[in-house]
PDBQT receptor file of N, H, CA, C and O in Angstrom, charges set to zero:
ATOM      1  N   MET A   1      75.971  91.153 122.581  1.00  0.00    +0.000 N 
ATOM      2  CA  MET A   1      75.568  90.350 121.445  1.00  0.00    +0.000 C 
ATOM      3  C   MET A   1      76.678  90.392 120.398  1.00  0.00    +0.000 C 
ATOM      4  O   MET A   1      77.127  91.480 120.037  1.00  0.00    +0.000 OA
ATOM      5  N   PRO A   2      77.129  89.258 119.904  1.00  0.00    +0.000 N 
ATOM      6  CA  PRO A   2      78.197  89.236 118.898  1.00  0.00    +0.000 C 
ATOM      7  C   PRO A   2      77.694  89.722 117.541  1.00  0.00    +0.000 C 
ATOM      8  O   PRO A   2      76.507  89.639 117.224  1.00  0.00    +0.000 OA
ATOM      9  N   PHE A   3      78.630  90.226 116.761  1.00  0.00    +0.000 N 
ATOM     10  H   PHE A   3      79.594  90.293 117.019  1.00  0.00    +0.000 HD
ATOM     11  CA  PHE A   3      78.304  90.710 115.414  1.00  0.00    +0.000 C 
ATOM     12  C   PHE A   3      77.959  89.540 114.499  1.00  0.00    +0.000 C 
ATOM     13  O   PHE A   3      78.683  88.546 114.458  1.00  0.00    +0.000 OA
ATOM     14  N   GLN A   4      76.866  89.656 113.774  1.00  0.00    +0.000 N 
ATOM     15  H   GLN A   4      76.278  90.464 113.808  1.00  0.00    +0.000 HD
ATOM     16  CA  GLN A   4      76.465  88.610 112.834  1.00  0.00    +0.000 C 
ATOM     17  C   GLN A   4      76.966  88.957 111.442  1.00  0.00    +0.000 C 
ATOM     18  O   GLN A   4      76.715  90.055 110.945  1.00  0.00    +0.000 OA
ATOM     19  N   LYS A   5      77.669  88.034 110.816  1.00  0.00    +0.000 N 
ATOM     20  H   LYS A   5      77.873  87.142 111.220  1.00  0.00    +0.000 HD
ATOM     21  CA  LYS A   5      78.145  88.254 109.460  1.00  0.00    +0.000 C 
ATOM     22  C   LYS A   5      76.964  88.276 108.495  1.00  0.00    +0.000 C 
ATOM     23  O   LYS A   5      75.949  87.614 108.712  1.00  0.00    +0.000 OA
ATOM     24  N   LYS A   6      77.124  89.062 107.414  1.00  0.00    +0.000 N 
ATOM     25  H   LYS A   6      77.949  89.599 107.238  1.00  0.00    +0.000 HD
ATOM     26  CA  LYS A   6      76.104  89.211 106.366  1.00  0.00    +0.000 C 
ATOM     27  C   LYS A   6      74.801  89.785 106.911  1.00  0.00    +0.000 C 
ATOM     28  O   LYS A   6      73.726  89.510 106.377  1.00  0.00    +0.000 OA
ATOM     29  N   ASN A   7      74.895  90.579 107.967  1.00  0.00    +0.000 N 
ATOM     30  H   ASN A   7      75.768  90.802 108.401  1.00  0.00    +0.000 HD
ATOM     31  CA  ASN A   7      73.735  91.235 108.538  1.00  0.00    +0.000 C 
ATOM     32  C   ASN A   7      73.227  92.283 107.555  1.00  0.00    +0.000 C 
ATOM     33  O   ASN A   7      74.025  93.063 107.035  1.00  0.00    +0.000 OA
ATOM     34  N   LYS A   8      71.927  92.324 107.285  1.00  0.00    +0.000 N 
ATOM     35  H   LYS A   8      71.279  91.690 107.707  1.00  0.00    +0.000 HD
ATOM     36  CA  LYS A   8      71.385  93.270 106.306  1.00  0.00    +0.000 C 
ATOM     37  C   LYS A   8      71.510  94.715 106.774  1.00  0.00    +0.000 C 
ATOM     38  O   LYS A   8      71.410  95.635 105.963  1.00  0.00    +0.000 OA
ATOM     39  N   LEU A   9      71.727  94.927 108.065  1.00  0.00    +0.000 N 
ATOM     40  H   LEU A   9      71.809  94.179 108.724  1.00  0.00    +0.000 HD
ATOM     41  CA  LEU A   9      71.895  96.276 108.592  1.00  0.00    +0.000 C 
ATOM     42  C   LEU A   9      73.365  96.675 108.709  1.00  0.00    +0.000 C 
ATOM     43  O   LEU A   9      73.673  97.733 109.258  1.00  0.00    +0.000 OA
ATOM     44  N   GLY A  10      74.265  95.851 108.206  1.00  0.00    +0.000 N 
ATOM     45  H   GLY A  10      74.015  94.992 107.761  1.00  0.00    +0.000 HD
ATOM     46  CA  GLY A  10      75.699  96.116 108.307  1.00  0.00    +0.000 C 
ATOM     47  C   GLY A  10      76.142  97.267 107.411  1.00  0.00    +0.000 C 
ATOM     48  O   GLY A  10      75.361  97.801 106.624  1.00  0.00    +0.000 OA
ATOM     49  N   ALA A  11      77.385  97.627 107.547  1.00  0.00    +0.000 N 
ATOM     50  H   ALA A  11      78.020  97.193 108.186  1.00  0.00    +0.000 HD
ATOM     51  CA  ALA A  11      77.959  98.718 106.755  1.00  0.00    +0.000 C 
ATOM     52  C   ALA A  11      78.017  98.340 105.278  1.00  0.00    +0.000 C 
ATOM     53  O   ALA A  11      78.251  97.184 104.928  1.00  0.00    +0.000 OA
ATOM     54  N   THR A  12      77.801  99.325 104.427  1.00  0.00    +0.000 N 
ATOM     55  H   THR A  12      77.611 100.265 104.712  1.00  0.00    +0.000 HD
ATOM     56  CA  THR A  12      77.894  99.114 102.981  1.00  0.00    +0.000 C 
ATOM     57  C   THR A  12      78.894 100.100 102.397  1.00  0.00    +0.000 C 
ATOM     58  O   THR A  12      79.088 101.190 102.935  1.00  0.00    +0.000 OA
ATOM     59  N   SER A  13      79.519  99.719 101.309  1.00  0.00    +0.000 N 
ATOM     60  H   SER A  13      79.361  98.834 100.871  1.00  0.00    +0.000 HD
ATOM     61  CA  SER A  13      80.506 100.560 100.648  1.00  0.00    +0.000 C 
ATOM     62  C   SER A  13      79.810 101.638  99.825  1.00  0.00    +0.000 C 
ATOM     63  O   SER A  13      78.773 101.386  99.210  1.00  0.00    +0.000 OA
ATOM     64  N   LEU A  14      80.385 102.840  99.815  1.00  0.00    +0.000 N 
ATOM     65  H   LEU A  14      81.227 103.044 100.314  1.00  0.00    +0.000 HD
ATOM     66  CA  LEU A  14      79.808 103.943  99.045  1.00  0.00    +0.000 C 
ATOM     67  C   LEU A  14      80.400 104.043  97.649  1.00  0.00    +0.000 C 
ATOM     68  O   LEU A  14      79.846 104.736  96.795  1.00  0.00    +0.000 OA
ATOM     69  N   ASN A  15      81.516 103.365  97.400  1.00  0.00    +0.000 N 
ATOM     70  H   ASN A  15      81.966 102.802  98.094  1.00  0.00    +0.000 HD
ATOM     71  CA  ASN A  15      82.159 103.444  96.098  1.00  0.00    +0.000 C 
ATOM     72  C   ASN A  15      81.780 102.238  95.242  1.00  0.00    +0.000 C 
ATOM     73  O   ASN A  15      81.459 101.169  95.761  1.00  0.00    +0.000 OA
ATOM     74  N   GLU A  16      81.823 102.426  93.923  1.00  0.00    +0.000 N 
ATOM     75  H   GLU A  16      82.084 103.295  93.501  1.00  0.00    +0.000 HD
ATOM     76  CA  GLU A  16      81.457 101.361  93.000  1.00  0.00    +0.000 C 
ATOM     77  C   GLU A  16      82.551 100.306  92.900  1.00  0.00    +0.000 C 
ATOM     78  O   GLU A  16      82.259  99.113  92.820  1.00  0.00    +0.000 OA
ATOM     79  N   GLU A  17      83.797 100.735  92.904  1.00  0.00    +0.000 N 
ATOM     80  H   GLU A  17      84.034 101.705  92.968  1.00  0.00    +0.000 HD
ATOM     81  CA  GLU A  17      84.935  99.836  92.754  1.00  0.00    +0.000 C 
ATOM     82  C   GLU A  17      85.695  99.742  94.072  1.00  0.00    +0.000 C 
ATOM     83  O   GLU A  17      85.778 100.724  94.811  1.00  0.00    +0.000 OA
ATOM     84  N   PRO A  18      86.246  98.579  94.370  1.00  0.00    +0.000 N 
ATOM     85  CA  PRO A  18      87.033  98.464  95.604  1.00  0.00    +0.000 C 
ATOM     86  C   PRO A  18      88.347  99.247  95.493  1.00  0.00    +0.000 C 
ATOM     87  O   PRO A  18      88.888  99.424  94.401  1.00  0.00    +0.000 OA
ATOM     88  N   PHE A  19      88.838  99.703  96.622  1.00  0.00    +0.000 N 
ATOM     89  H   PHE A  19      88.398  99.560  97.508  1.00  0.00    +0.000 HD
ATOM     90  CA  PHE A  19      90.103 100.430  96.645  1.00  0.00    +0.000 C 
ATOM     91  C   PHE A  19      91.259  99.451  96.725  1.00  0.00    +0.000 C 
ATOM     92  O   PHE A  19      91.110  98.319  97.184  1.00  0.00    +0.000 OA
ATOM     93  N   ASP A  20      92.418  99.916  96.265  1.00  0.00    +0.000 N 
ATOM     94  H   ASP A  20      92.539 100.836  95.892  1.00  0.00    +0.000 HD
ATOM     95  CA  ASP A  20      93.647  99.134  96.369  1.00  0.00    +0.000 C 
ATOM     96  C   ASP A  20      94.003  98.991  97.848  1.00  0.00    +0.000 C 
ATOM     97  O   ASP A  20      93.753  99.901  98.638  1.00  0.00    +0.000 OA
ATOM     98  N   LYS A  21      94.576  97.866  98.219  1.00  0.00    +0.000 N 
ATOM     99  H   LYS A  21      94.779  97.126  97.578  1.00  0.00    +0.000 HD
ATOM    100  CA  LYS A  21      94.939  97.621  99.625  1.00  0.00    +0.000 C 
ATOM    101  C   LYS A  21      96.074  98.528 100.094  1.00  0.00    +0.000 C 
ATOM    102  O   LYS A  21      96.131  98.890 101.269  1.00  0.00    +0.000 OA
ATOM    103  N   SER A  22      96.976  98.897  99.186  1.00  0.00    +0.000 N 
ATOM    104  H   SER A  22      96.930  98.603  98.231  1.00  0.00    +0.000 HD
ATOM    105  CA  SER A  22      98.094  99.754  99.568  1.00  0.00    +0.000 C 
ATOM    106  C   SER A  22      97.844 101.178  99.063  1.00  0.00    +0.000 C 
ATOM    107  O   SER A  22      97.644 101.378  97.865  1.00  0.00    +0.000 OA
ATOM    108  N   PRO A  23      97.851 102.167  99.958  1.00  0.00    +0.000 N 
ATOM    109  CA  PRO A  23      97.564 103.544  99.566  1.00  0.00    +0.000 C 
ATOM    110  C   PRO A  23      98.730 104.205  98.835  1.00  0.00    +0.000 C 
ATOM    111  O   PRO A  23      99.875 103.765  98.940  1.00  0.00    +0.000 OA
ATOM    112  N   VAL A  24      98.421 105.265  98.097  1.00  0.00    +0.000 N 
ATOM    113  H   VAL A  24      97.491 105.623  98.011  1.00  0.00    +0.000 HD
ATOM    114  CA  VAL A  24      99.439 106.097  97.455  1.00  0.00    +0.000 C 
ATOM    115  C   VAL A  24      99.721 107.253  98.418  1.00  0.00    +0.000 C 
ATOM    116  O   VAL A  24      98.801 107.955  98.839  1.00  0.00    +0.000 OA
ATOM    117  N   CYS A  25     100.967 107.441  98.755  1.00  0.00    +0.000 N 
ATOM    118  H   CYS A  25     101.714 106.871  98.413  1.00  0.00    +0.000 HD
ATOM    119  CA  CYS A  25     101.343 108.493  99.706  1.00  0.00    +0.000 C 
ATOM    120  C   CYS A  25     102.359 109.427  99.054  1.00  0.00    +0.000 C 
ATOM    121  O   CYS A  25     103.227 108.988  98.300  1.00  0.00    +0.000 OA
ATOM    122  N   PHE A  26     102.240 110.711  99.352  1.00  0.00    +0.000 N 
ATOM    123  H   PHE A  26     101.535 111.068  99.965  1.00  0.00    +0.000 HD
ATOM    124  CA  PHE A  26     103.226 111.677  98.863  1.00  0.00    +0.000 C 
ATOM    125  C   PHE A  26     103.309 112.839  99.836  1.00  0.00    +0.000 C 
ATOM    126  O   PHE A  26     102.363 113.127 100.570  1.00  0.00    +0.000 OA
ATOM    127  N   ASN A  27     104.450 113.496  99.827  1.00  0.00    +0.000 N 
ATOM    128  H   ASN A  27     105.218 113.262  99.230  1.00  0.00    +0.000 HD
ATOM    129  CA  ASN A  27     104.694 114.624 100.721  1.00  0.00    +0.000 C 
ATOM    130  C   ASN A  27     104.156 115.907 100.111  1.00  0.00    +0.000 C 
ATOM    131  O   ASN A  27     104.182 116.092  98.894  1.00  0.00    +0.000 OA
ATOM    132  N   VAL A  28     103.671 116.786 100.972  1.00  0.00    +0.000 N 
ATOM    133  H   VAL A  28     103.650 116.636 101.960  1.00  0.00    +0.000 HD
ATOM    134  CA  VAL A  28     103.177 118.095 100.547  1.00  0.00    +0.000 C 
ATOM    135  C   VAL A  28     103.882 119.170 101.358  1.00  0.00    +0.000 C 
ATOM    136  O   VAL A  28     104.521 118.890 102.371  1.00  0.00    +0.000 OA
ATOM    137  N   ARG A  29     103.755 120.384 100.899  1.00  0.00    +0.000 N 
ATOM    138  H   ARG A  29     103.235 120.612 100.076  1.00  0.00    +0.000 HD
ATOM    139  CA  ARG A  29     104.382 121.504 101.595  1.00  0.00    +0.000 C 
ATOM    140  C   ARG A  29     103.685 121.746 102.937  1.00  0.00    +0.000 C 
ATOM    141  O   ARG A  29     102.551 121.313 103.145  1.00  0.00    +0.000 OA
ATOM    142  N   ILE A  30     104.360 122.425 103.819  1.00  0.00    +0.000 N 
ATOM    143  H   ILE A  30     105.280 122.777 103.650  1.00  0.00    +0.000 HD
ATOM    144  CA  ILE A  30     103.823 122.720 105.148  1.00  0.00    +0.000 C 
ATOM    145  C   ILE A  30     102.509 123.483 105.021  1.00  0.00    +0.000 C 
ATOM    146  O   ILE A  30     102.422 124.462 104.279  1.00  0.00    +0.000 OA
ATOM    147  N   GLY A  31     101.502 123.038 105.738  1.00  0.00    +0.000 N 
ATOM    148  H   GLY A  31     101.573 122.243 106.341  1.00  0.00    +0.000 HD
ATOM    149  CA  GLY A  31     100.201 123.701 105.763  1.00  0.00    +0.000 C 
ATOM    150  C   GLY A  31      99.202 123.158 104.767  1.00  0.00    +0.000 C 
ATOM    151  O   GLY A  31      98.004 123.405 104.908  1.00  0.00    +0.000 OA
ATOM    152  N   VAL A  32      99.653 122.428 103.767  1.00  0.00    +0.000 N 
ATOM    153  H   VAL A  32     100.625 122.228 103.652  1.00  0.00    +0.000 HD
ATOM    154  CA  VAL A  32      98.749 121.922 102.727  1.00  0.00    +0.000 C 
ATOM    155  C   VAL A  32      97.802 120.864 103.287  1.00  0.00    +0.000 C 
ATOM    156  O   VAL A  32      96.625 120.838 102.930  1.00  0.00    +0.000 OA
ATOM    157  N   LYS A  33      98.296 120.005 104.146  1.00  0.00    +0.000 N 
ATOM    158  H   LYS A  33      99.253 120.026 104.436  1.00  0.00    +0.000 HD
ATOM    159  CA  LYS A  33      97.487 118.913 104.688  1.00  0.00    +0.000 C 
ATOM    160  C   LYS A  33      96.244 119.452 105.406  1.00  0.00    +0.000 C 
ATOM    161  O   LYS A  33      95.140 118.955 105.184  1.00  0.00    +0.000 OA
ATOM    162  N   GLU A  34      96.412 120.448 106.250  1.00  0.00    +0.000 N 
ATOM    163  H   GLU A  34      97.309 120.852 106.430  1.00  0.00    +0.000 HD
ATOM    164  CA  GLU A  34      95.289 121.017 106.993  1.00  0.00    +0.000 C 
ATOM    165  C   GLU A  34      94.298 121.699 106.054  1.00  0.00    +0.000 C 
ATOM    166  O   GLU A  34      93.085 121.579 106.227  1.00  0.00    +0.000 OA
ATOM    167  N   LYS A  35      94.825 122.420 105.052  1.00  0.00    +0.000 N 
ATOM    168  H   LYS A  35      95.811 122.518 104.911  1.00  0.00    +0.000 HD
ATOM    169  CA  LYS A  35      93.947 123.089 104.093  1.00  0.00    +0.000 C 
ATOM    170  C   LYS A  35      93.167 122.076 103.273  1.00  0.00    +0.000 C 
ATOM    171  O   LYS A  35      91.984 122.277 102.998  1.00  0.00    +0.000 OA
ATOM    172  N   LEU A  36      93.822 120.988 102.880  1.00  0.00    +0.000 N 
ATOM    173  H   LEU A  36      94.783 120.825 103.104  1.00  0.00    +0.000 HD
ATOM    174  CA  LEU A  36      93.170 119.957 102.085  1.00  0.00    +0.000 C 
ATOM    175  C   LEU A  36      92.042 119.300 102.867  1.00  0.00    +0.000 C 
ATOM    176  O   LEU A  36      90.962 119.069 102.324  1.00  0.00    +0.000 OA
ATOM    177  N   LYS A  37      92.284 118.999 104.131  1.00  0.00    +0.000 N 
ATOM    178  H   LYS A  37      93.162 119.186 104.572  1.00  0.00    +0.000 HD
ATOM    179  CA  LYS A  37      91.261 118.361 104.951  1.00  0.00    +0.000 C 
ATOM    180  C   LYS A  37      90.062 119.261 105.191  1.00  0.00    +0.000 C 
ATOM    181  O   LYS A  37      88.996 118.771 105.561  1.00  0.00    +0.000 OA
ATOM    182  N   ALA A  38      90.207 120.562 104.991  1.00  0.00    +0.000 N 
ATOM    183  H   ALA A  38      91.073 120.961 104.691  1.00  0.00    +0.000 HD
ATOM    184  CA  ALA A  38      89.101 121.500 105.151  1.00  0.00    +0.000 C 
ATOM    185  C   ALA A  38      88.203 121.547 103.914  1.00  0.00    +0.000 C 
ATOM    186  O   ALA A  38      87.110 122.110 103.968  1.00  0.00    +0.000 OA
ATOM    187  N   VAL A  39      88.649 120.966 102.809  1.00  0.00    +0.000 N 
ATOM    188  H   VAL A  39      89.537 120.509 102.765  1.00  0.00    +0.000 HD
ATOM    189  CA  VAL A  39      87.873 120.960 101.569  1.00  0.00    +0.000 C 
ATOM    190  C   VAL A  39      86.809 119.863 101.663  1.00  0.00    +0.000 C 
ATOM    191  O   VAL A  39      87.136 118.719 101.975  1.00  0.00    +0.000 OA
ATOM    192  N   PRO A  40      85.539 120.194 101.398  1.00  0.00    +0.000 N 
ATOM    193  CA  PRO A  40      84.490 119.175 101.454  1.00  0.00    +0.000 C 
ATOM    194  C   PRO A  40      84.730 118.070 100.423  1.00  0.00    +0.000 C 
ATOM    195  O   PRO A  40      85.069 118.353  99.274  1.00  0.00    +0.000 OA
ATOM    196  N   ASP A  41      84.553 116.819 100.833  1.00  0.00    +0.000 N 
ATOM    197  H   ASP A  41      84.277 116.589 101.766  1.00  0.00    +0.000 HD
ATOM    198  CA  ASP A  41      84.680 115.650  99.961  1.00  0.00    +0.000 C 
ATOM    199  C   ASP A  41      86.042 115.612  99.272  1.00  0.00    +0.000 C 
ATOM    200  O   ASP A  41      86.135 115.267  98.094  1.00  0.00    +0.000 OA
ATOM    201  N   TRP A  42      87.097 115.967 100.007  1.00  0.00    +0.000 N 
ATOM    202  H   TRP A  42      87.021 116.247 100.964  1.00  0.00    +0.000 HD
ATOM    203  CA  TRP A  42      88.425 116.106  99.398  1.00  0.00    +0.000 C 
ATOM    204  C   TRP A  42      88.996 114.799  98.871  1.00  0.00    +0.000 C 
ATOM    205  O   TRP A  42      89.705 114.803  97.864  1.00  0.00    +0.000 OA
ATOM    206  N   LYS A  43      88.709 113.693  99.519  1.00  0.00    +0.000 N 
ATOM    207  H   LYS A  43      88.133 113.689 100.337  1.00  0.00    +0.000 HD
ATOM    208  CA  LYS A  43      89.285 112.422  99.072  1.00  0.00    +0.000 C 
ATOM    209  C   LYS A  43      88.742 112.018  97.704  1.00  0.00    +0.000 C 
ATOM    210  O   LYS A  43      89.501 111.639  96.813  1.00  0.00    +0.000 OA
ATOM    211  N   GLU A  44      87.438 112.102  97.548  1.00  0.00    +0.000 N 
ATOM    212  H   GLU A  44      86.821 112.410  98.272  1.00  0.00    +0.000 HD
ATOM    213  CA  GLU A  44      86.848 111.707  96.264  1.00  0.00    +0.000 C 
ATOM    214  C   GLU A  44      87.255 112.679  95.162  1.00  0.00    +0.000 C 
ATOM    215  O   GLU A  44      87.504 112.262  94.031  1.00  0.00    +0.000 OA
ATOM    216  N   ARG A  45      87.325 113.969  95.479  1.00  0.00    +0.000 N 
ATOM    217  H   ARG A  45      87.123 114.308  96.398  1.00  0.00    +0.000 HD
ATOM    218  CA  ARG A  45      87.751 114.956  94.484  1.00  0.00    +0.000 C 
ATOM    219  C   ARG A  45      89.200 114.739  94.066  1.00  0.00    +0.000 C 
ATOM    220  O   ARG A  45      89.536 114.897  92.892  1.00  0.00    +0.000 OA
ATOM    221  N   LEU A  46      90.054 114.383  95.010  1.00  0.00    +0.000 N 
ATOM    222  H   LEU A  46      89.780 114.255  95.963  1.00  0.00    +0.000 HD
ATOM    223  CA  LEU A  46      91.454 114.108  94.699  1.00  0.00    +0.000 C 
ATOM    224  C   LEU A  46      91.580 112.855  93.835  1.00  0.00    +0.000 C 
ATOM    225  O   LEU A  46      92.404 112.809  92.922  1.00  0.00    +0.000 OA
ATOM    226  N   ARG A  47      90.764 111.839  94.122  1.00  0.00    +0.000 N 
ATOM    227  H   ARG A  47      90.095 111.877  94.864  1.00  0.00    +0.000 HD
ATOM    228  CA  ARG A  47      90.778 110.623  93.293  1.00  0.00    +0.000 C 
ATOM    229  C   ARG A  47      90.417 110.956  91.840  1.00  0.00    +0.000 C 
ATOM    230  O   ARG A  47      91.028 110.431  90.909  1.00  0.00    +0.000 OA
ATOM    231  N   LYS A  48      89.434 111.820  91.653  1.00  0.00    +0.000 N 
ATOM    232  H   LYS A  48      88.937 112.246  92.409  1.00  0.00    +0.000 HD
ATOM    233  CA  LYS A  48      89.034 112.219  90.293  1.00  0.00    +0.000 C 
ATOM    234  C   LYS A  48      90.158 112.979  89.598  1.00  0.00    +0.000 C 
ATOM    235  O   LYS A  48      90.406 112.772  88.410  1.00  0.00    +0.000 OA
ATOM    236  N   LEU A  49      90.837 113.853  90.328  1.00  0.00    +0.000 N 
ATOM    237  H   LEU A  49      90.636 114.021  91.293  1.00  0.00    +0.000 HD
ATOM    238  CA  LEU A  49      91.966 114.585  89.748  1.00  0.00    +0.000 C 
ATOM    239  C   LEU A  49      93.093 113.651  89.337  1.00  0.00    +0.000 C 
ATOM    240  O   LEU A  49      93.731 113.860  88.305  1.00  0.00    +0.000 OA
ATOM    241  N   VAL A  50      93.341 112.626  90.137  1.00  0.00    +0.000 N 
ATOM    242  H   VAL A  50      92.823 112.457  90.975  1.00  0.00    +0.000 HD
ATOM    243  CA  VAL A  50      94.377 111.650  89.798  1.00  0.00    +0.000 C 
ATOM    244  C   VAL A  50      93.987 110.902  88.528  1.00  0.00    +0.000 C 
ATOM    245  O   VAL A  50      94.825 110.686  87.653  1.00  0.00    +0.000 OA
ATOM    246  N   ASP A  51      92.717 110.504  88.422  1.00  0.00    +0.000 N 
ATOM    247  H   ASP A  51      92.036 110.680  89.134  1.00  0.00    +0.000 HD
ATOM    248  CA  ASP A  51      92.241 109.827  87.210  1.00  0.00    +0.000 C 
ATOM    249  C   ASP A  51      92.417 110.725  85.982  1.00  0.00    +0.000 C 
ATOM    250  O   ASP A  51      92.826 110.253  84.921  1.00  0.00    +0.000 OA
ATOM    251  N   GLU A  52      92.108 112.012  86.125  1.00  0.00    +0.000 N 
ATOM    252  H   GLU A  52      91.776 112.395  86.986  1.00  0.00    +0.000 HD
ATOM    253  CA  GLU A  52      92.277 112.967  85.020  1.00  0.00    +0.000 C 
ATOM    254  C   GLU A  52      93.744 113.105  84.634  1.00  0.00    +0.000 C 
ATOM    255  O   GLU A  52      94.073 113.160  83.449  1.00  0.00    +0.000 OA
ATOM    256  N   LEU A  53      94.621 113.162  85.624  1.00  0.00    +0.000 N 
ATOM    257  H   LEU A  53      94.353 113.118  86.586  1.00  0.00    +0.000 HD
ATOM    258  CA  LEU A  53      96.054 113.278  85.357  1.00  0.00    +0.000 C 
ATOM    259  C   LEU A  53      96.548 112.075  84.570  1.00  0.00    +0.000 C 
ATOM    260  O   LEU A  53      97.329 112.222  83.630  1.00  0.00    +0.000 OA
ATOM    261  N   ILE A  54      96.100 110.902  84.946  1.00  0.00    +0.000 N 
ATOM    262  H   ILE A  54      95.465 110.784  85.710  1.00  0.00    +0.000 HD
ATOM    263  CA  ILE A  54      96.501 109.681  84.246  1.00  0.00    +0.000 C 
ATOM    264  C   ILE A  54      95.984 109.699  82.805  1.00  0.00    +0.000 C 
ATOM    265  O   ILE A  54      96.706 109.323  81.881  1.00  0.00    +0.000 OA
ATOM    266  N   GLU A  55      94.746 110.132  82.616  1.00  0.00    +0.000 N 
ATOM    267  H   GLU A  55      94.160 110.437  83.366  1.00  0.00    +0.000 HD
ATOM    268  CA  GLU A  55      94.181 110.203  81.262  1.00  0.00    +0.000 C 
ATOM    269  C   GLU A  55      94.938 111.206  80.398  1.00  0.00    +0.000 C 
ATOM    270  O   GLU A  55      95.180 110.946  79.219  1.00  0.00    +0.000 OA
ATOM    271  N   GLU A  56      95.314 112.351  80.969  1.00  0.00    +0.000 N 
ATOM    272  H   GLU A  56      95.117 112.563  81.927  1.00  0.00    +0.000 HD
ATOM    273  CA  GLU A  56      96.041 113.386  80.235  1.00  0.00    +0.000 C 
ATOM    274  C   GLU A  56      97.384 112.869  79.714  1.00  0.00    +0.000 C 
ATOM    275  O   GLU A  56      97.804 113.201  78.606  1.00  0.00    +0.000 OA
ATOM    276  N   THR A  57      98.040 112.061  80.525  1.00  0.00    +0.000 N 
ATOM    277  H   THR A  57      97.699 111.791  81.425  1.00  0.00    +0.000 HD
ATOM    278  CA  THR A  57      99.358 111.571  80.121  1.00  0.00    +0.000 C 
ATOM    279  C   THR A  57      99.259 110.378  79.205  1.00  0.00    +0.000 C 
ATOM    280  O   THR A  57     100.255 109.967  78.609  1.00  0.00    +0.000 OA
ATOM    281  N   GLY A  58      98.056 109.806  79.081  1.00  0.00    +0.000 N 
ATOM    282  H   GLY A  58      97.247 110.139  79.565  1.00  0.00    +0.000 HD
ATOM    283  CA  GLY A  58      97.875 108.662  78.205  1.00  0.00    +0.000 C 
ATOM    284  C   GLY A  58      98.400 107.374  78.783  1.00  0.00    +0.000 C 
ATOM    285  O   GLY A  58      98.505 106.378  78.068  1.00  0.00    +0.000 OA
ATOM    286  N   ASN A  59      98.731 107.363  80.055  1.00  0.00    +0.000 N 
ATOM    287  H   ASN A  59      98.645 108.172  80.637  1.00  0.00    +0.000 HD
ATOM    288  CA  ASN A  59      99.258 106.179  80.716  1.00  0.00    +0.000 C 
ATOM    289  C   ASN A  59      98.097 105.432  81.365  1.00  0.00    +0.000 C 
ATOM    290  O   ASN A  59      97.742 105.708  82.511  1.00  0.00    +0.000 OA
ATOM    291  N   THR A  60      97.507 104.493  80.641  1.00  0.00    +0.000 N 
ATOM    292  H   THR A  60      97.795 104.268  79.710  1.00  0.00    +0.000 HD
ATOM    293  CA  THR A  60      96.378 103.753  81.170  1.00  0.00    +0.000 C 
ATOM    294  C   THR A  60      96.728 102.320  81.491  1.00  0.00    +0.000 C 
ATOM    295  O   THR A  60      95.841 101.537  81.833  1.00  0.00    +0.000 OA
ATOM    296  N   SER A  61      98.008 101.945  81.393  1.00  0.00    +0.000 N 
ATOM    297  H   SER A  61      98.729 102.581  81.116  1.00  0.00    +0.000 HD
ATOM    298  CA  SER A  61      98.398 100.572  81.712  1.00  0.00    +0.000 C 
ATOM    299  C   SER A  61      98.313 100.333  83.207  1.00  0.00    +0.000 C 
ATOM    300  O   SER A  61      98.464 101.256  84.007  1.00  0.00    +0.000 OA
ATOM    301  N   GLN A  62      98.068  99.079  83.574  1.00  0.00    +0.000 N 
ATOM    302  H   GLN A  62      97.946  98.330  82.924  1.00  0.00    +0.000 HD
ATOM    303  CA  GLN A  62      97.949  98.767  84.999  1.00  0.00    +0.000 C 
ATOM    304  C   GLN A  62      98.996  97.844  85.442  1.00  0.00    +0.000 C 
ATOM    305  O   GLN A  62      99.040  97.477  86.616  1.00  0.00    +0.000 OA
TER     306      GLN A  62
């Protein structure tokens, strides 16, 4: 059976705002990636930390 668009049982987004199409990438020290992935809800927590960092520096321009 083909997928029906706008199906009420389809996937829904968990975030309030859409994400940017291009991700932010940066290098970390050896071993950090595995440790980070072991942290529960690490992606959302990291997003909040980035927002805090931006607020601290006062750089709110887009």
